[in-house]
TIFIVEX-845505 format. One record per residue (C-alpha): x, y, z. Coordinates in steps of 0.05 Angstrom, whole numbers, plus 5000, padded with zeros to 4 digits. Example, Ala and Ser with C-alpha at 12.3 -4.5 7.8 and 13.67 -1.06 7.14 Angstrom:
2
524649105156
527349795143
END
This chain:
284
500050005000
502650704985
504151175041
500851845054
505852425055
504652975105
503953715088
511553805087
512653235037
515952805091
514052075103
508051985148
509151865222
506651145219
508250595169
501550285149
504449625124
508549535188
502549675233
498249195193
503548645197
504048755272
496548695281
496248075236
501747735277
498247925342
491847565321
495546895317
499946985378
498046695445
498047215499
494147595551
491048185516
489348535580
489449225548
484049025498
479848735554
480449355596
478949805536
472749385517
470249435589
471350185589
467550265523
461849825550
461450265613
460650885570
455450565524
451550315584
450651035606
446751185541
439351035550
438250825479
438150195438
442250215373
440249835311
446149855262
453149845292
459849955257
465749595288
472249915262
477849395255
478748885201
479748165224
476948315292
470548045321
466048495362
467748365435
462248045478
462248665522
460349095462
455948645419
449348735459
449249485447
447049415374
442248945339
446948825281
454248975266
458449105204
466149075208
470549555168
477449865174
481850405144
485850205083
492850415062
490351085039
486851185107
479951125075
474650785118
471750225076
464650255103
457950485079
453450985114
447150975157
449950725223
447250975288
453350715328
460750665311
465950365358
473550365353
478049975400
485250195387
484050155312
485750905304
492450815339
496750835276
492651335235
496751925210
490952385196
486752295259
482052895248
480752635177
479351935203
474552195255
470952615202
470051985160
467051615219
462352195232
460152185159
458351445164
453551585221
446251785217
444252445249
444652355324
448951735315
454151585369
461551465363
465651175420
472950995413
479250875454
486551035440
492850965480
494751615515
500952025524
503551705588
503451005557
510250665561
513551285588
518450855626
520550465564
521251115524
525651435576
529950815588
531050745512
533051475507
538051425564
540850775536
541751045465
545051675489
549951255530
551550755475
550151125409
550651855427
543652005400
536351795399
532251415347
524651315348
523450695389
516550815422
510751105383
508051775405
501051765436
495452275438
494052745496
487152735528
486853505527
487353505451
482052975435
475953385451
478353915402
479753385349
472653125356
469853825347
474453935287
471753295256
464553555263
462153175324
457253485372
457553425448
464753165447
467552845510
474552555524
476952235588
482551765609
484151165654
490950945678
493450235684
500150065716
503149375704
509349045734
513648525700
518848045727
523248225667
522948685608
522048095561
515047985590
513348695570
516048575500
511747945493
505448325515
506848885466
507548385409
501048035431
497448705426
500648895359
504149475393
511049385364
514649985332
510950195269
513950885259
516251055189
523051305212
524450735260
531150385259
531049745218
537249465253
536548925306
537649135378
545149055393
547448705456
550649345481
544149735472
539949185504
544649155564
544349915571
536649895565
536149375620
540849775665
537150425655
530250115664
532549755726
535750375756
529850845745
523550425740
524349815784
519049755838
519249195889
524048825844
519548865783
519549295720
513949815719
510149975654
504750505650
498850495602
493651035592
486950915557
483751525525
476351495511
472751915458
465252025454
461752455402
455052505367
453452635294
449953315295
442353335298
437153885311
434353485369
440753535410
441954015467
444954675446
448755205487
444755825505
446156465467
450456965504
445957445544
439956975544
440556765617
434356935659
438056965726
444557295746
450256835768
450857205834
443457065850
444256325834
450356285879
447156695934
452757215935
453157965927
455058245858
460758765857
462359185796
469659305780
471460015763
474560145696
481560415696
END
């Protein structure tokens, strides 16, 4: 599949073919996909708060089955995913769309969100989950320290992740109404760093950055990584790894939805509502 250049003509941040290979491998690997379970439960919690039954659901992620936690929330489901040109291969007319980490390697996230919104009926709901900015911060820092010590510089080893403060704005930019973003933290401890590596492969979370190093990890760099990780992020004799799950919720616009009041349309002063005295500030 061809890559999408960015506005500066440089390669995209993520390599689509590498991320697809990682996800394909993950589906056949044995492993505890605890992140996917936690994310599915978090999505189910947010859907359960919606007092509405959905008819046609869109599950975003090729090769994936709709998790049992999510399946009851729609009468029928269609599965689709983004192709190598980051086009969502789905029809329209859905009243629910759900994404569980399938947007993780999208280069144009606002564009992808806009495509999802366009597939929804008016007043259709989108809920999704991504990994957040504090994910694997220990591994990122240990790699940076190890590479500086052994190579004198840093190469991209851990993918960048979104910040929860930015996601609400991205939903608005994509045309969603009533956007909400929130996060949950999950800290995991491993007996050794190789357990962390196995879990990352089982989740398809290996390095898929376009400008990643293609060379195998040298013994010197691996030794330095273990030393740095052990020195800075060892807790009770185990390696700590942080994960952050960012949840996105947005609705396709519809006239029936709540709208903010026009400025000056309030019928009661804020001071009266709070039971306090109102003081005017003199102009200077």
